[in-house]
Kinemage of the C-alpha trace (Angstrom):
@kinemage 1
@onewidth
@group {chain A} dominant
@subgroup {mainchain}
@vectorlist {calphas} color= white
{ca met a 1} P 24.963 120.137 80.626
{ca lys a 2} L 21.872 120.080 82.734
{ca asn a 3} L 22.177 118.139 85.957
{ca lys a 4} L 25.715 116.981 85.205
{ca val a 5} L 27.780 117.895 88.288
{ca leu a 6} L 31.067 117.037 90.022
{ca ser a 7} L 32.840 117.783 93.253
{ca arg a 8} L 34.402 121.306 93.218
{ca asp a 9} L 37.702 119.500 94.581
{ca tyr a 10} L 38.238 117.907 91.149
{ca leu a 11} L 39.448 121.211 90.162
{ca val a 12} L 42.203 121.683 92.881
{ca ala a 13} L 44.905 119.738 90.884
{ca trp a 14} L 44.361 121.753 87.695
{ca ile a 15} L 44.484 125.018 89.518
{ca glu a 16} L 47.517 124.069 91.595
{ca leu a 17} L 49.426 123.371 88.297
{ca val a 18} L 48.611 126.682 86.904
{ca lys a 19} L 49.798 128.336 89.910
{ca ile a 20} L 53.038 126.612 89.770
{ca gln a 21} L 53.458 127.842 86.255
{ca asn a 22} L 52.679 131.372 87.309
{ca ile a 23} L 49.815 131.691 84.899
{ca asp a 24} L 46.793 133.735 86.122
{ca ile a 25} L 43.486 132.398 85.063
{ca ser a 26} L 41.774 133.377 88.355
{ca tyr a 27} L 39.045 135.039 86.270
{ca ala a 28} L 37.778 131.733 85.271
{ca phe a 29} L 37.310 130.395 88.749
{ca lys a 30} L 37.468 132.844 91.351
{ca asp a 31} L 33.862 132.535 92.337
{ca leu a 32} L 34.206 128.727 92.520
{ca ile a 33} L 37.250 128.533 94.931
{ca ser a 34} L 36.363 130.913 97.902
{ca asp a 35} L 35.966 129.831 101.453
{ca lys a 36} L 34.734 126.357 100.494
{ca glu a 37} L 31.166 127.785 99.846
{ca ile a 38} L 30.499 125.540 96.925
{ca ser a 39} L 30.745 121.666 97.208
{ca his a 40} L 29.711 120.795 93.687
{ca ile a 41} L 30.011 122.480 90.289
{ca ser a 42} L 28.237 121.892 86.950
{ca phe a 43} L 30.102 120.332 84.072
{ca asp a 44} L 29.800 123.693 82.323
{ca gln a 45} L 31.663 125.461 85.041
{ca tyr a 46} L 34.256 122.748 85.032
{ca thr a 47} L 34.788 122.826 81.334
{ca asn a 48} L 35.174 126.464 81.406
{ca val a 49} L 38.068 126.475 84.070
{ca val a 50} L 39.818 123.393 82.465
{ca ser a 51} L 39.443 124.700 78.970
{ca asn a 52} L 41.110 128.034 79.896
{ca ile a 53} L 43.973 126.091 81.672
{ca leu a 54} L 44.578 123.968 78.512
{ca ser a 55} L 44.410 126.927 76.240
{ca arg a 56} L 46.786 129.099 78.429
{ca thr a 57} L 49.297 126.428 79.021
{ca asn a 58} L 49.206 124.739 75.659
{ca asp a 59} L 50.383 121.665 77.404
{ca asn a 60} L 49.257 118.290 75.815
{ca glu a 61} L 50.541 116.424 78.999
{ca leu a 62} L 48.461 118.605 81.592
{ca gly a 63} L 45.926 115.565 82.296
{ca ile a 64} L 49.137 113.384 83.165
{ca lys a 65} L 50.388 116.260 85.526
{ca ala a 66} L 46.985 116.739 87.102
{ca gly a 67} L 46.803 112.991 87.794
{ca lys a 68} L 50.108 113.125 89.473
{ca phe a 69} L 49.252 116.063 91.395
{ca ala a 70} L 46.017 114.919 92.742
{ca asn a 71} L 45.512 113.339 96.189
{ca ile a 72} L 42.897 111.271 97.860
{ca gly a 73} L 41.577 114.201 99.781
{ca ile a 74} L 39.516 115.213 96.684
{ca leu a 75} L 37.318 112.397 97.343
{ca gly a 76} L 36.206 113.333 100.754
{ca ile a 77} L 34.319 110.543 102.717
{ca val a 78} L 34.471 108.344 99.624
{ca gly a 79} L 38.138 108.479 99.688
{ca gln a 80} L 38.177 107.528 103.409
{ca ile a 81} L 36.026 104.634 102.623
{ca leu a 82} L 38.321 103.484 99.769
{ca lys a 83} L 41.345 103.392 102.271
{ca leu a 84} L 39.601 101.369 104.931
{ca gly a 85} L 38.342 98.192 103.203
{ca arg a 86} L 39.746 94.831 104.616
{ca thr a 87} L 40.789 94.137 100.927
{ca ile a 88} L 41.849 96.232 98.038
{ca gly a 89} L 38.706 95.139 96.225
{ca glu a 90} L 36.341 95.804 99.138
{ca gly a 91} L 37.618 99.470 99.454
{ca leu a 92} L 37.487 100.149 95.755
{ca gln a 93} L 33.972 98.714 95.328
{ca lys a 94} L 32.437 100.553 98.125
{ca ala a 95} L 34.043 103.642 96.980
{ca ile a 96} L 32.480 103.224 93.614
{ca asp a 97} L 29.038 102.454 95.133
{ca tyr a 98} L 29.086 105.719 96.981
{ca ser a 99} L 30.699 107.753 94.071
{ca val a 100} L 27.375 109.408 93.158
{ca leu a 101} L 28.079 111.720 96.156
{ca leu a 102} L 30.973 112.979 94.086
{ca ser a 103} L 29.914 113.130 90.622
{ca asn a 104} L 27.544 111.672 88.013
{ca ile a 105} L 30.047 112.156 85.052
{ca phe a 106} L 32.714 109.761 85.872
{ca asn a 107} L 32.058 106.105 86.228
{ca ile a 108} L 34.315 103.030 87.060
{ca thr a 109} L 33.460 99.354 86.823
{ca ile a 110} L 35.742 96.433 87.896
{ca ser a 111} L 35.523 92.987 86.335
{ca asn a 112} L 37.589 89.725 86.109
{ca glu a 113} L 38.393 88.540 82.672
{ca glu a 114} L 40.381 85.174 82.363
{ca ser a 115} L 43.617 86.104 83.973
{ca asn a 116} L 43.024 89.872 84.325
{ca thr a 117} L 41.258 92.300 86.600
{ca val a 118} L 40.171 95.091 84.366
{ca phe a 119} L 39.236 98.697 85.613
{ca thr a 120} L 37.061 100.314 82.935
{ca phe a 121} L 36.755 104.225 83.127
{ca ser a 122} L 33.956 105.917 81.336
{ca phe a 123} L 33.056 109.600 80.939
{ca asp a 124} L 29.435 110.693 80.483
{ca glu a 125} L 28.864 110.504 76.674
{ca glu a 126} L 26.949 113.847 76.500
{ca cys a 127} L 29.632 115.652 78.347
{ca tyr a 128} L 32.373 113.914 76.410
{ca asn a 129} L 30.703 115.223 73.164
{ca phe a 130} L 30.343 118.559 74.531
{ca ser a 131} L 33.993 118.969 75.228
{ca pro a 132} L 36.168 115.976 73.976
{ca glu a 133} L 39.513 117.518 74.925
{ca val a 134} L 38.545 118.462 78.564
{ca ala a 135} L 36.972 114.899 78.874
{ca gln a 136} L 40.096 113.068 77.469
{ca gln a 137} L 42.466 115.091 79.788
{ca ser a 138} L 40.137 114.467 82.842
{ca met a 139} L 40.004 110.687 82.040
{ca ile a 140} L 43.785 110.580 81.892
{ca ala a 141} L 44.169 112.398 85.190
{ca trp a 142} L 41.574 110.133 86.741
{ca ile a 143} L 43.165 106.881 85.505
{ca ile a 144} L 46.616 108.002 86.903
{ca phe a 145} L 44.966 109.036 90.186
{ca ile a 146} L 43.471 105.527 90.588
{ca tyr a 147} L 46.669 103.767 89.563
{ca lys a 148} L 48.463 105.827 92.402
{ca glu a 149} L 45.883 104.622 94.900
{ca val a 150} L 46.054 101.128 94.000
{ca phe a 151} L 49.788 101.190 93.922
{ca leu a 152} L 49.791 102.663 97.466
{ca leu a 153} L 47.191 100.460 98.925
{ca thr a 154} L 49.110 97.235 97.577
{ca gln a 155} L 52.367 98.817 99.166
{ca asn a 156} L 53.986 99.471 95.791
{ca ser a 157} L 53.649 95.801 94.705
{ca gln a 158} L 51.116 95.970 91.910
{ca gln a 159} L 51.904 97.459 88.418
{ca pro a 160} L 49.289 97.317 85.628
{ca lys a 161} L 49.814 94.924 82.824
{ca glu a 162} L 48.680 97.382 80.311
{ca ala a 163} L 46.277 100.444 79.650
{ca asn a 164} L 43.637 100.740 76.937
{ca ile a 165} L 42.742 104.091 75.100
{ca asn a 166} L 40.665 104.683 72.070
{ca phe a 167} L 41.396 108.336 71.237
{ca asp a 168} L 44.432 110.063 69.815
{ca leu a 169} L 46.861 111.204 72.364
{ca phe a 170} L 50.045 113.249 71.817
{ca ser a 171} L 51.769 111.780 74.850
{ca phe a 172} L 51.322 108.013 74.705
{ca gln a 173} L 54.986 107.507 75.743
{ca lys a 174} L 54.740 109.805 78.808
{ca leu a 175} L 51.429 108.161 79.870
{ca ser a 176} L 53.089 104.696 79.484
{ca glu a 177} L 56.001 106.000 81.627
{ca thr a 178} L 53.631 107.203 84.305
{ca leu a 179} L 51.460 104.042 84.597
{ca cys a 180} L 54.487 101.837 84.153
{ca cys a 181} L 52.792 99.840 81.416
{ca pro a 182} L 52.308 99.800 77.739
{ca ile a 183} L 49.408 101.724 76.118
{ca lys a 184} L 47.438 99.913 73.713
{ca lys a 185} L 44.229 100.555 71.491
{ca gly a 186} L 41.400 99.135 73.238
{ca val a 187} L 39.327 96.672 71.260
{ca gly a 188} L 35.656 97.278 71.684
{ca leu a 189} L 36.254 100.461 73.611
{ca lys a 190} L 34.400 103.683 72.991
{ca ser a 191} L 36.099 106.947 72.681
{ca asn a 192} L 34.719 107.982 76.140
{ca glu a 193} L 36.281 104.891 77.889
{ca met a 194} L 39.642 103.696 79.121
{ca arg a 195} L 40.855 100.563 80.651
{ca leu a 196} L 43.495 99.741 83.221
{ca val a 197} L 44.454 95.934 83.311
{ca phe a 198} L 45.994 94.147 86.346
{ca glu a 199} L 46.946 90.682 87.084
{ca lys a 200} L 43.899 88.848 88.476
{ca gly a 201} L 43.821 88.493 92.245
{ca ile a 202} L 44.813 92.120 92.946
{ca leu a 203} L 41.334 92.751 94.589
{ca asp a 204} L 41.901 89.992 97.019
{ca lys a 205} L 45.021 91.524 98.507
{ca lys a 206} L 44.798 92.590 102.163
{ca asn a 207} L 44.789 96.251 102.834
{ca val a 208} L 47.293 97.324 105.502
{ca phe a 209} L 45.293 100.545 105.939
{ca ser a 210} L 42.216 98.655 106.930
{ca asp a 211} L 39.793 99.937 109.814
{ca tyr a 212} L 36.677 97.959 109.081
{ca glu a 213} L 34.606 99.259 112.065
{ca leu a 214} L 35.454 102.892 111.009
{ca met a 215} L 34.534 102.176 107.309
{ca leu a 216} L 31.134 100.751 108.506
{ca gln a 217} L 30.509 103.937 110.279
{ca leu a 218} L 31.504 106.132 107.302
{ca glu a 219} L 29.355 103.925 105.090
{ca gln a 220} L 26.253 104.622 107.316
{ca leu a 221} L 26.879 108.362 106.809
{ca ala a 222} L 27.243 108.053 103.088
{ca arg a 223} L 24.122 106.009 102.745
{ca gln a 224} L 22.220 108.595 104.751
{ca arg a 225} L 23.350 111.369 102.409
{ca ile a 226} L 22.530 109.243 99.285
{ca gln a 227} L 18.972 108.348 100.678
{ca phe a 228} L 18.176 111.950 101.774
{ca gln a 229} L 18.938 112.936 97.981
{ca lys a 230} L 16.471 110.363 96.903
{ca glu a 231} L 13.601 111.539 98.993
{ca asn a 232} L 10.985 113.684 97.872
{ca leu a 233} L 11.520 117.313 98.947
{ca asn a 234} L 8.185 118.816 100.122
{ca asn a 235} L 9.291 122.245 101.319
{ca phe a 236} L 12.120 124.689 101.373
{ca ser a 237} L 13.321 123.214 104.753
{ca asp a 238} L 13.833 119.870 103.080
{ca his a 239} L 15.916 121.484 100.408
{ca ile a 240} L 18.002 123.130 102.980
{ca lys a 241} L 18.579 119.707 104.802
{ca leu a 242} L 19.644 118.058 101.478
{ca val a 243} L 22.230 120.759 100.905
{ca ile a 244} L 23.492 120.424 104.475
{ca tyr a 245} L 23.833 116.719 104.030
{ca ser a 246} L 25.789 117.110 100.708
{ca leu a 247} L 28.223 119.418 102.478
{ca leu a 248} L 28.584 117.479 105.621
{ca asp a 249} L 32.137 116.347 106.118
{ca ser a 250} L 34.044 117.379 109.275
{ca ser a 251} L 31.444 119.931 110.364
{ca phe a 252} L 27.936 121.415 109.525
{ca pro a 253} L 28.239 124.185 107.056
{ca glu a 254} L 27.470 127.615 107.839
{ca leu a 255} L 24.308 129.380 106.347
{ca lys a 256} L 26.257 131.457 103.904
{ca thr a 257} L 27.703 128.255 102.381
{ca val a 258} L 24.269 126.619 101.999
{ca ala a 259} L 22.763 129.730 100.606
{ca ser a 260} L 25.568 130.004 98.015
{ca gln a 261} L 24.688 126.369 96.975
{ca leu a 262} L 21.015 127.346 96.353
{ca asn a 263} L 22.193 130.683 94.425
{ca leu a 264} L 20.303 132.670 97.230
{ca ser a 265} L 21.165 135.368 99.581
{ca glu a 266} L 21.450 134.562 103.357
{ca arg a 267} L 18.504 136.906 103.988
{ca thr a 268} L 16.281 135.111 101.325
{ca val a 269} L 17.077 131.744 102.941
{ca gln a 270} L 16.236 133.168 106.420
{ca arg a 271} L 12.913 134.669 105.141
{ca lys a 272} L 11.880 131.401 103.398
{ca leu a 273} L 12.604 129.475 106.644
{ca lys a 274} L 10.737 131.975 108.701
{ca tyr a 275} L 7.650 131.406 106.481
{ca glu a 276} L 7.914 127.747 107.484
{ca asn a 277} L 8.246 128.589 111.253
{ca thr a 278} L 11.852 127.541 111.530
{ca thr a 279} L 15.376 128.801 111.357
{ca tyr a 280} L 18.648 127.664 109.923
{ca ser a 281} L 20.104 127.114 113.525
{ca gln a 282} L 17.062 125.093 114.259
{ca ile a 283} L 17.419 122.839 111.235
{ca val a 284} L 21.099 122.245 112.051
{ca leu a 285} L 20.320 121.472 115.807
{ca asp a 286} L 17.564 119.022 114.620
{ca leu a 287} L 19.939 117.281 112.318
{ca lys a 288} L 22.538 116.942 114.899
{ca lys a 289} L 20.098 115.567 117.508
{ca ser a 290} L 18.707 112.957 114.849
{ca ile a 291} L 22.027 111.912 113.671
{ca ala a 292} L 23.378 111.484 117.331
{ca glu a 293} L 20.330 109.491 118.464
{ca glu a 294} L 20.639 107.119 115.458
{ca tyr a 295} L 24.150 106.370 115.847
{ca leu a 296} L 23.809 105.833 119.649
{ca lys a 297} L 21.014 103.395 118.914
{ca gln a 298} L 23.221 101.590 116.547
{ca arg a 299} L 25.609 100.947 119.457
{ca tyr a 300} L 28.433 103.211 118.246
{ca ser a 301} L 30.529 104.557 121.124
{ca val a 302} L 30.208 108.254 122.407
{ca lys a 303} L 33.639 108.786 120.870
{ca glu a 304} L 32.664 107.556 117.482
{ca val a 305} L 29.324 109.563 117.416
{ca ala a 306} L 31.301 112.670 118.365
{ca tyr a 307} L 33.659 112.132 115.458
{ca leu a 308} L 30.960 111.582 113.021
{ca leu a 309} L 29.131 114.856 114.168
{ca gly a 310} L 32.441 116.811 113.523
{ca tyr a 311} L 33.119 117.487 117.334
{ca ser a 312} L 37.000 117.761 117.744
{ca glu a 313} L 36.529 116.593 121.406
{ca ser a 314} L 34.206 113.914 122.691
{ca ser a 315} L 33.511 116.072 125.779
{ca ala a 316} L 32.024 118.936 123.702
{ca phe a 317} L 29.650 116.410 122.248
{ca val a 318} L 28.683 115.022 125.654
{ca asn a 319} L 27.943 118.588 127.027
{ca ala a 320} L 25.902 119.424 123.960
{ca phe a 321} L 23.886 116.203 124.397
{ca lys a 322} L 23.169 116.804 128.117
{ca asn a 323} L 21.814 120.244 127.061
{ca trp a 324} L 19.511 118.587 124.574
{ca tyr a 325} L 18.227 115.783 126.716
{ca gly a 326} L 19.278 116.321 130.215
{ca ile a 327} L 21.153 113.100 130.118
{ca ser a 328} L 24.509 111.932 129.031
{ca pro a 329} L 24.855 110.202 125.645
{ca gln a 330} L 26.345 107.198 127.375
{ca asn a 331} L 23.376 106.852 129.747
{ca tyr a 332} L 21.019 107.423 126.683
{ca arg a 333} L 22.639 104.665 124.766
{ca asp a 334} L 22.569 102.329 127.882
{ca lys a 335} L 18.955 102.878 128.437
{ca tyr a 336} L 17.996 102.279 124.836
{ca leu a 337} L 19.897 99.134 124.596
{ca val a 338} L 18.213 97.759 127.705
{ca ile a 339} L 14.813 98.616 126.344
{ca ser a 340} L 15.624 97.162 122.879
{ca asn a 341} L 16.843 94.037 124.628
C-alpha cells in the first residue's frame, strides 16, 4: 500500500487489548512501539499487527473492544482541536479538516439530510480490498470512538438514531448495544463505508469544553504542518524540517527519532546535513526562532507562544529568546506591533 499511512497511535488500543489477554505478539510490533521514535506507520505495518492480533485472539468483537478502549489522545493536536470548538459541529469539522495529519486512509464526512445529521465513515478502497477483515474491524473501532466523543461533548445527552453498515458482522447485537441504537443495512453504502445517524441539530449544540482562542492557536500550528508537507523539498534539510513538523507535539523530536522516520542512521543524517553546511541542532534552533517570531507577530501572548513551542515554563522561553535576540519576547512583540501599526 504505497503512500498509505496512519498515526502509530492507532495501534495503542489494539495492543493494550492483547496485553490484557496475556497474549504475546510483540514480534509483530516491537520495532514500532519503542521510545516513540515513529509517528506514522504504513498500512502494511498496521495490517500486519492487527491481523496478528485478530488471528491470535480469534475474537470477532475485537473492533468493538478496541473502540471502547481508545481515547482522544491518539489524535494528538487534532483531538485537542476537536474538543475546543464553540459548538460540537465546529470542533468536529475542524478536526476533519486537519485529519490529513493523522492518516490518508480514514475519512469522515458530515451532512444534514431531512431531519438527520449523518456521519459517513469511509475506508480507503485500495486498503479495504487488501485486507477487508482488518478494515472492517478498524471501521467498527473508529465509529465507536467517534460515538464516545460525541456523547462526551454533548454531556451524555445525544444517542444516535441508528447505524448503517453494509458488510457481514458476527456481532451486530453487541455493536447495537455499544452504540445504543439499531444497526441497519445501509442503502447506497459501499462495503468500505459506515454511517452513524443523529437527530438534526446536534452540530449546533454548545461545547462545554470550548476554548476558542486556544483552538485558533492550535489551528495555526496544524496549518503550518500541512503547508510544510505540501511545499517542494529541495534538499535534505527540507526533508528534516518536514519530519520535525510531523512529529512536533509537546516538544521538538530528538535526532534519533527523526533519523528513524527517514530509515537512516543518526550518523548518516549528520553527514548529509554537514554536506549542506548545517546541523540538526541548528535546524531545530532555526525552527524554534521562526515559530516564536511568527506567533509573537500574530499577537499571541508570551505564555501562549511558550506553550506552543513545548516549554513547560514561560520563563524558560523568555530566557531562550533573550539569548537569541538580546531582547525579551514581550519587548520584541511590543516593538513589532508599534511598527506594524
